[in-house]
C-alpha positions as CSV (number, residue, x, y, z in Angstrom):
1,X,151.5,160.5,86.5
2,X,152.8,160.1,90.1
3,X,153.3,156.7,91.2
4,X,153.7,154.6,94.6
5,X,157.1,155.1,96.0
6,X,157.4,151.3,97.0
7,X,160.0,149.7,94.6
8,X,158.1,147.6,92.1
9,X,154.9,149.0,92.7
10,X,153.4,150.9,89.5
11,X,150.1,151.9,91.3
12,X,148.7,155.4,91.2
13,X,149.8,157.6,94.1
14,X,147.1,158.0,96.8
15,X,148.8,159.7,99.9
16,X,151.8,160.1,101.6
17,X,153.9,158.6,98.6
18,X,152.1,155.4,98.7
19,X,149.2,153.9,96.6
20,X,145.9,153.0,98.5
21,X,147.1,149.5,99.2
22,X,150.3,150.4,100.8
23,X,148.9,153.6,102.3
24,X,146.3,151.5,104.4
25,X,149.2,149.0,105.5
26,X,151.3,152.0,106.8
27,X,148.3,153.7,108.3
28,X,147.4,150.4,110.3
29,X,150.7,148.8,111.1
30,X,153.2,151.7,110.4
31,X,154.7,149.6,107.7
32,X,153.7,149.6,104.1
33,X,155.5,146.5,103.1
34,X,154.6,144.3,106.3
35,X,154.0,140.7,105.3
36,X,151.3,138.6,106.9
37,X,151.7,134.7,107.3
38,X,149.4,132.7,104.9
39,X,146.2,130.8,106.0
40,X,146.9,127.5,108.0
41,X,146.1,124.4,106.0
42,X,146.5,121.4,108.6
43,X,146.4,120.8,112.2
44,X,149.2,121.4,114.4
45,X,148.9,118.2,116.3
46,X,151.4,115.7,115.0
47,X,150.0,113.1,112.8
48,X,146.6,114.6,112.3
49,X,145.6,115.4,108.7
50,X,142.3,117.4,109.6
51,X,141.4,120.7,108.0
52,X,142.5,123.9,110.0
53,X,139.6,125.2,112.1
54,X,141.0,127.6,114.6
55,X,144.1,128.4,116.7
56,X,146.2,126.1,114.5
57,X,144.0,123.0,115.2
58,X,141.5,121.0,113.3
59,X,137.7,121.3,114.8
60,X,138.1,118.3,117.0
61,X,141.4,119.3,118.5
62,X,140.2,123.0,118.6
63,X,137.1,121.8,120.7
64,X,139.3,119.8,123.2
65,X,141.7,122.6,123.3
66,X,138.6,125.0,124.0
67,X,137.1,122.8,126.6
68,X,140.3,121.4,128.7
69,X,143.2,123.6,127.5
70,X,144.8,120.6,125.9
71,X,144.1,119.5,122.2
72,X,145.1,115.9,123.2
73,X,142.8,115.4,126.2
74,X,140.2,112.7,125.8
75,X,137.2,112.6,128.2
76,X,134.6,109.8,127.3
77,X,131.9,111.3,129.5
78,X,130.1,114.6,130.0
79,X,130.6,115.9,126.3
80,X,127.3,116.9,124.5
81,X,126.6,117.1,120.9
82,X,126.6,120.6,121.1
83,X,129.7,121.1,122.7
84,X,131.5,118.5,120.4
85,X,129.5,117.2,117.4
86,X,132.6,115.0,116.2
87,X,133.6,111.6,117.8
88,X,136.4,112.2,120.1
89,X,138.4,109.1,118.9
90,X,141.5,109.9,117.0
91,X,140.8,109.8,113.3
92,X,137.0,109.3,113.6
93,X,135.0,112.2,112.0
94,X,131.4,110.6,112.7
95,X,128.9,112.6,114.7
96,X,128.7,112.2,118.5
97,X,125.9,110.1,119.9
98,X,126.8,110.0,123.6
99,X,129.7,110.6,126.1
100,X,131.6,112.3,123.0
101,X,131.5,109.0,121.2
102,X,129.7,108.2,117.9
103,X,127.4,105.4,117.9
104,X,130.0,102.8,116.8
105,X,132.7,103.6,119.3
106,X,130.0,104.2,122.1
107,X,128.5,100.6,121.6
108,X,131.9,99.3,122.0
109,X,132.6,101.2,125.2
110,X,129.2,100.1,126.5
111,X,129.8,96.5,125.8
112,X,133.4,96.0,126.5
113,X,134.6,99.2,128.4
114,X,136.9,100.3,125.7
115,X,135.8,102.3,122.6
116,X,138.7,101.0,120.6
117,X,137.8,97.4,121.2
118,X,137.1,95.3,118.0
119,X,136.0,91.8,118.6
120,X,135.2,90.8,115.1
121,X,133.4,87.4,114.7
122,X,135.0,85.1,112.2
123,X,132.7,83.0,110.5
124,X,133.8,79.8,109.2
125,X,132.3,77.6,106.2
126,X,129.1,75.6,106.2
127,X,129.8,72.2,107.9
128,X,127.7,70.5,105.3
129,X,130.1,68.4,103.1
130,X,130.6,70.1,99.6
131,X,129.2,73.5,100.6
132,X,131.7,76.3,100.6
133,X,129.1,79.1,101.5
134,X,129.9,81.1,104.9
135,X,128.0,79.6,108.0
136,X,125.1,81.5,109.1
137,X,124.0,79.7,112.4
138,X,124.6,76.1,114.1
139,X,127.5,75.8,111.8
140,X,125.4,75.8,108.4
141,X,124.8,78.2,105.6
142,X,121.3,80.0,105.3
143,X,120.0,77.4,102.9
144,X,121.1,74.3,105.0
145,X,120.4,76.1,108.3
146,X,116.5,76.4,106.9
147,X,116.4,72.9,106.2
148,X,117.8,71.8,109.5
149,X,115.4,74.1,111.4
150,X,112.4,72.8,109.5
151,X,113.0,69.4,109.6
152,X,116.2,68.4,111.5
153,X,118.0,67.3,108.4
154,X,120.2,70.0,106.8
155,X,120.7,67.9,103.3
156,X,116.9,66.8,103.0
157,X,115.0,67.2,99.8
158,X,111.5,66.1,98.8
159,X,110.9,63.9,95.9
160,X,107.7,65.5,94.2
161,X,104.8,63.5,93.0
162,X,104.2,63.5,89.1
163,X,102.3,66.2,87.9
164,X,102.8,68.5,91.1
165,X,105.3,70.8,89.2
166,X,102.8,72.2,86.6
167,X,101.0,75.1,87.6
168,X,102.5,77.8,90.1
169,X,99.9,80.3,90.4
170,X,98.4,80.1,94.1
171,X,99.4,78.7,97.4
172,X,103.2,78.3,96.7
173,X,105.4,76.1,99.1
174,X,109.1,75.8,99.2
175,X,110.0,72.1,99.0
176,X,113.5,71.8,100.7
177,X,113.3,69.2,103.2
178,X,113.1,65.5,103.5
179,X,109.7,64.8,105.2
180,X,106.4,63.3,104.4
181,X,104.4,65.7,102.1
182,X,101.2,64.7,103.5
183,X,102.6,65.6,107.0
184,X,103.8,68.9,105.8
185,X,100.5,69.6,104.1
186,X,98.2,68.7,107.3
187,X,100.4,70.6,109.4
188,X,99.5,73.9,107.7
189,X,95.8,73.5,107.3
190,X,92.8,74.6,109.4
191,X,89.5,72.6,108.9
192,X,86.3,74.4,108.4
193,X,83.9,72.6,110.6
194,X,80.8,73.8,108.3
195,X,82.2,73.1,104.7
196,X,84.9,70.6,105.9
197,X,87.4,72.9,103.8
198,X,91.2,72.3,104.4
199,X,92.1,76.0,104.6
200,X,95.8,76.4,103.7
201,X,97.5,78.6,106.2
202,X,101.1,78.6,104.5
203,X,102.6,81.2,102.4
204,X,100.5,82.4,99.3
205,X,101.7,84.2,96.2
206,X,100.8,84.7,92.7
207,X,104.4,83.4,91.3
208,X,107.3,81.9,92.6
209,X,110.6,83.7,91.6
210,X,114.1,82.8,92.3
211,X,113.4,79.3,94.0
212,X,111.5,76.0,93.0
213,X,107.8,76.5,94.2
214,X,104.9,74.4,93.6
215,X,101.2,74.8,93.6
216,X,99.6,73.4,97.0
217,X,96.6,72.6,95.2
218,X,98.2,70.3,92.7
219,X,100.8,69.0,95.4
220,X,97.7,68.0,97.6
221,X,95.8,66.3,94.6
222,X,98.8,64.4,93.7
223,X,99.9,63.5,97.3
224,X,96.2,62.1,98.4
225,X,94.4,61.3,95.2
226,X,97.0,60.5,92.3
227,X,98.9,62.1,89.2
228,X,97.9,65.2,87.7
229,X,97.8,64.5,83.8
230,X,99.4,67.1,81.7
231,X,97.0,69.7,80.4
232,X,94.5,69.2,83.4
233,X,93.6,71.6,85.8
234,X,92.7,70.8,89.6
235,X,89.5,72.6,90.2
236,X,87.7,73.4,93.5
237,X,84.1,72.4,94.1
238,X,84.1,74.6,97.2
239,X,85.2,77.8,95.2
240,X,88.0,78.3,97.6
241,X,91.4,79.0,96.3
242,X,93.2,78.2,99.6
243,X,91.4,74.9,100.1
244,X,93.5,71.8,99.5
245,X,91.1,69.2,100.8
246,X,91.2,66.1,98.2
247,X,87.4,65.6,98.4
248,X,86.7,69.1,97.2
249,X,89.0,68.8,94.2
250,X,88.7,67.4,90.8
251,X,90.3,67.3,87.5
252,X,88.8,69.6,85.0
253,X,89.5,71.5,81.9
254,X,89.5,75.1,81.5
255,X,86.0,75.1,80.0
256,X,84.6,73.1,83.1
257,X,86.4,75.6,85.4
258,X,84.7,78.6,83.6
259,X,81.3,76.7,83.6
260,X,81.7,76.1,87.3
261,X,82.3,79.8,88.1
262,X,79.3,80.7,85.9
263,X,77.1,78.5,88.1
264,X,78.4,80.2,91.2
265,X,77.7,83.7,90.1
266,X,74.3,82.6,88.8
267,X,73.3,81.1,92.0
268,X,74.3,84.2,93.9
269,X,72.8,86.7,91.4
270,X,69.2,84.7,90.5
271,X,69.1,82.5,93.7
272,X,69.9,85.1,96.2
273,X,72.5,83.0,97.9
274,X,75.6,84.2,99.8
275,X,79.0,82.9,98.6
276,X,79.2,80.4,101.6
277,X,75.7,79.2,100.7
278,X,76.6,78.5,97.2
279,X,79.6,76.5,98.3
280,X,77.3,74.3,100.5
281,X,74.8,73.9,97.8
282,X,77.6,72.5,95.4
283,X,78.9,70.3,98.2
284,X,75.3,68.9,98.4
285,X,75.6,68.1,94.9
286,X,78.6,65.8,95.5
287,X,77.0,64.3,98.6
288,X,74.2,62.9,96.4
289,X,71.3,64.8,98.0
290,X,68.1,65.3,95.7
291,X,67.5,68.4,94.2
292,X,64.0,68.9,96.2
293,X,65.9,68.4,99.5
294,X,68.5,71.2,98.5
295,X,65.6,73.6,97.5
296,X,63.9,73.2,100.7
297,X,67.0,73.4,102.6
298,X,68.2,76.9,101.0
299,X,65.0,78.2,99.6
300,X,66.0,78.1,95.8
301,X,64.0,77.0,92.9
302,X,64.3,73.4,91.8
303,X,64.8,74.6,88.1
304,X,67.7,76.7,89.0
305,X,69.2,73.8,91.0
306,X,68.6,71.4,88.4
307,X,70.3,73.6,85.9
308,X,73.3,74.1,88.2
309,X,73.6,70.4,88.9
310,X,73.7,69.5,85.2
311,X,75.9,72.4,84.3
312,X,78.5,71.7,87.2
313,X,78.4,67.8,87.7
314,X,79.5,66.8,84.3
315,X,83.3,67.7,85.3
316,X,82.9,66.1,88.8
317,X,84.5,62.5,88.8
318,X,82.2,59.4,89.9
319,X,79.1,61.4,90.6
320,X,77.1,62.0,87.4
321,X,78.2,60.1,84.0
322,X,78.9,62.5,80.8
323,X,76.1,62.9,78.6
324,X,76.1,60.9,75.5
325,X,76.8,62.7,72.0
326,X,73.3,64.0,70.6
327,X,72.6,66.4,68.0
328,X,72.0,70.0,69.0
329,X,68.3,71.2,68.6
330,X,67.9,74.6,67.5
331,X,64.5,76.3,68.7
332,X,62.9,78.7,66.3
333,X,61.8,82.0,67.5
334,X,58.1,80.9,67.3
335,X,58.8,78.0,69.3
336,X,60.4,80.0,72.2
337,X,57.2,82.3,72.3
338,X,54.9,79.2,72.5
339,X,57.3,77.7,75.3
340,X,57.1,80.8,77.3
341,X,53.1,80.9,76.9
342,X,52.9,77.3,77.9
343,X,55.3,78.1,81.0
344,X,53.0,81.1,81.9
345,X,49.9,78.7,81.7
346,X,51.5,76.6,84.4
347,X,52.5,73.5,82.1
348,X,55.5,71.6,83.7
349,X,58.8,71.8,82.1
350,X,59.0,67.8,81.6
351,X,55.9,68.0,79.4
352,X,57.0,70.8,77.3
353,X,60.4,69.4,76.6
354,X,58.6,66.1,75.3
355,X,56.3,68.2,73.3
356,X,59.2,70.2,71.7
357,X,61.9,67.5,71.7
358,X,64.3,69.4,73.9
359,X,66.0,68.8,77.2
360,X,64.5,70.0,80.5
361,X,67.6,71.8,81.1
362,X,66.7,73.9,77.9
363,X,63.2,74.8,79.2
364,X,64.6,75.4,82.6
365,X,67.1,78.1,81.0
366,X,64.3,79.7,79.0
367,X,62.4,79.9,82.0
368,X,65.0,81.4,84.2
369,X,65.8,84.0,81.5
370,X,69.4,82.5,80.7
371,X,68.7,81.5,77.1
372,X,66.6,83.5,74.6
373,X,66.0,86.3,77.2
374,X,65.9,88.9,74.4
375,X,62.4,87.7,73.4
């Protein structure tokens, strides 16, 4: 087999004594052994490590060479993003924002007249003794600055009343400053002129995480009324979770709290009252108004109001004394049928209660369909 005439090439002969590879070089350049320089790797500009882009320069210097004929010329004005998408500052590869500069160098040029100016602010430590945190403002770290901003004392802390720490569900308040608690609470409430509720306008959240936070409801009760015993709930008469009025709060158990919610729901459903009117009815209980007066004012049956009063007011302090222990009287089915028949005949609840030896509350519950409603 005839081979290429070039020394060291064992390729098959193609034409004029050369293989196809050397023949193409001979045909184009007249020399089958011509050697071409390899591709450029770096930029020709001294000290530039940029990747080769064209004409021996990196992209940045190539754009300058193409625009001004000099790869080292810098012009901070009149360069668009399309013409030069890379910052014109040496060593900066960030995209251009304006005047041939990236956002960082352009901001420096705008502020100081020099895109290479670097006026880094050195922050010292917090000026509070014993605190090594970096200063944030006015010589204080974040924590001490926040205390100083709120109360004027960067080292202030509040002594918490006993019982205020339990319960962290609603209306949390960060306690960091040495200020009168009553003043703090009163400065963040708005008083409702109709119900006289103290509506909390501070921060609210379900659970404090990462800081000490306290229930404002418990905090208000402990501040204005007294200590909160362990295991007790601070309940609302007005059914407003964001109310912190001490006259609208009482200590109760989980059961009394559930009973209170049951009454509110039943007054809305059976009595046709709005949520706001239910609130006013329950506040009327506390003021000592007669059931007849409340019934006339809100248009609700006296029996329903009497049941609500008895159901709710056992837990309210100083308003109604607790009922003495007494045996529970269970009614038979036939007695309930007789009671319903007597009620249909117009007999009063008091007379029926005496006849069957039960309370008026039981008769009212039967009449309203709360108890024995399946008969």
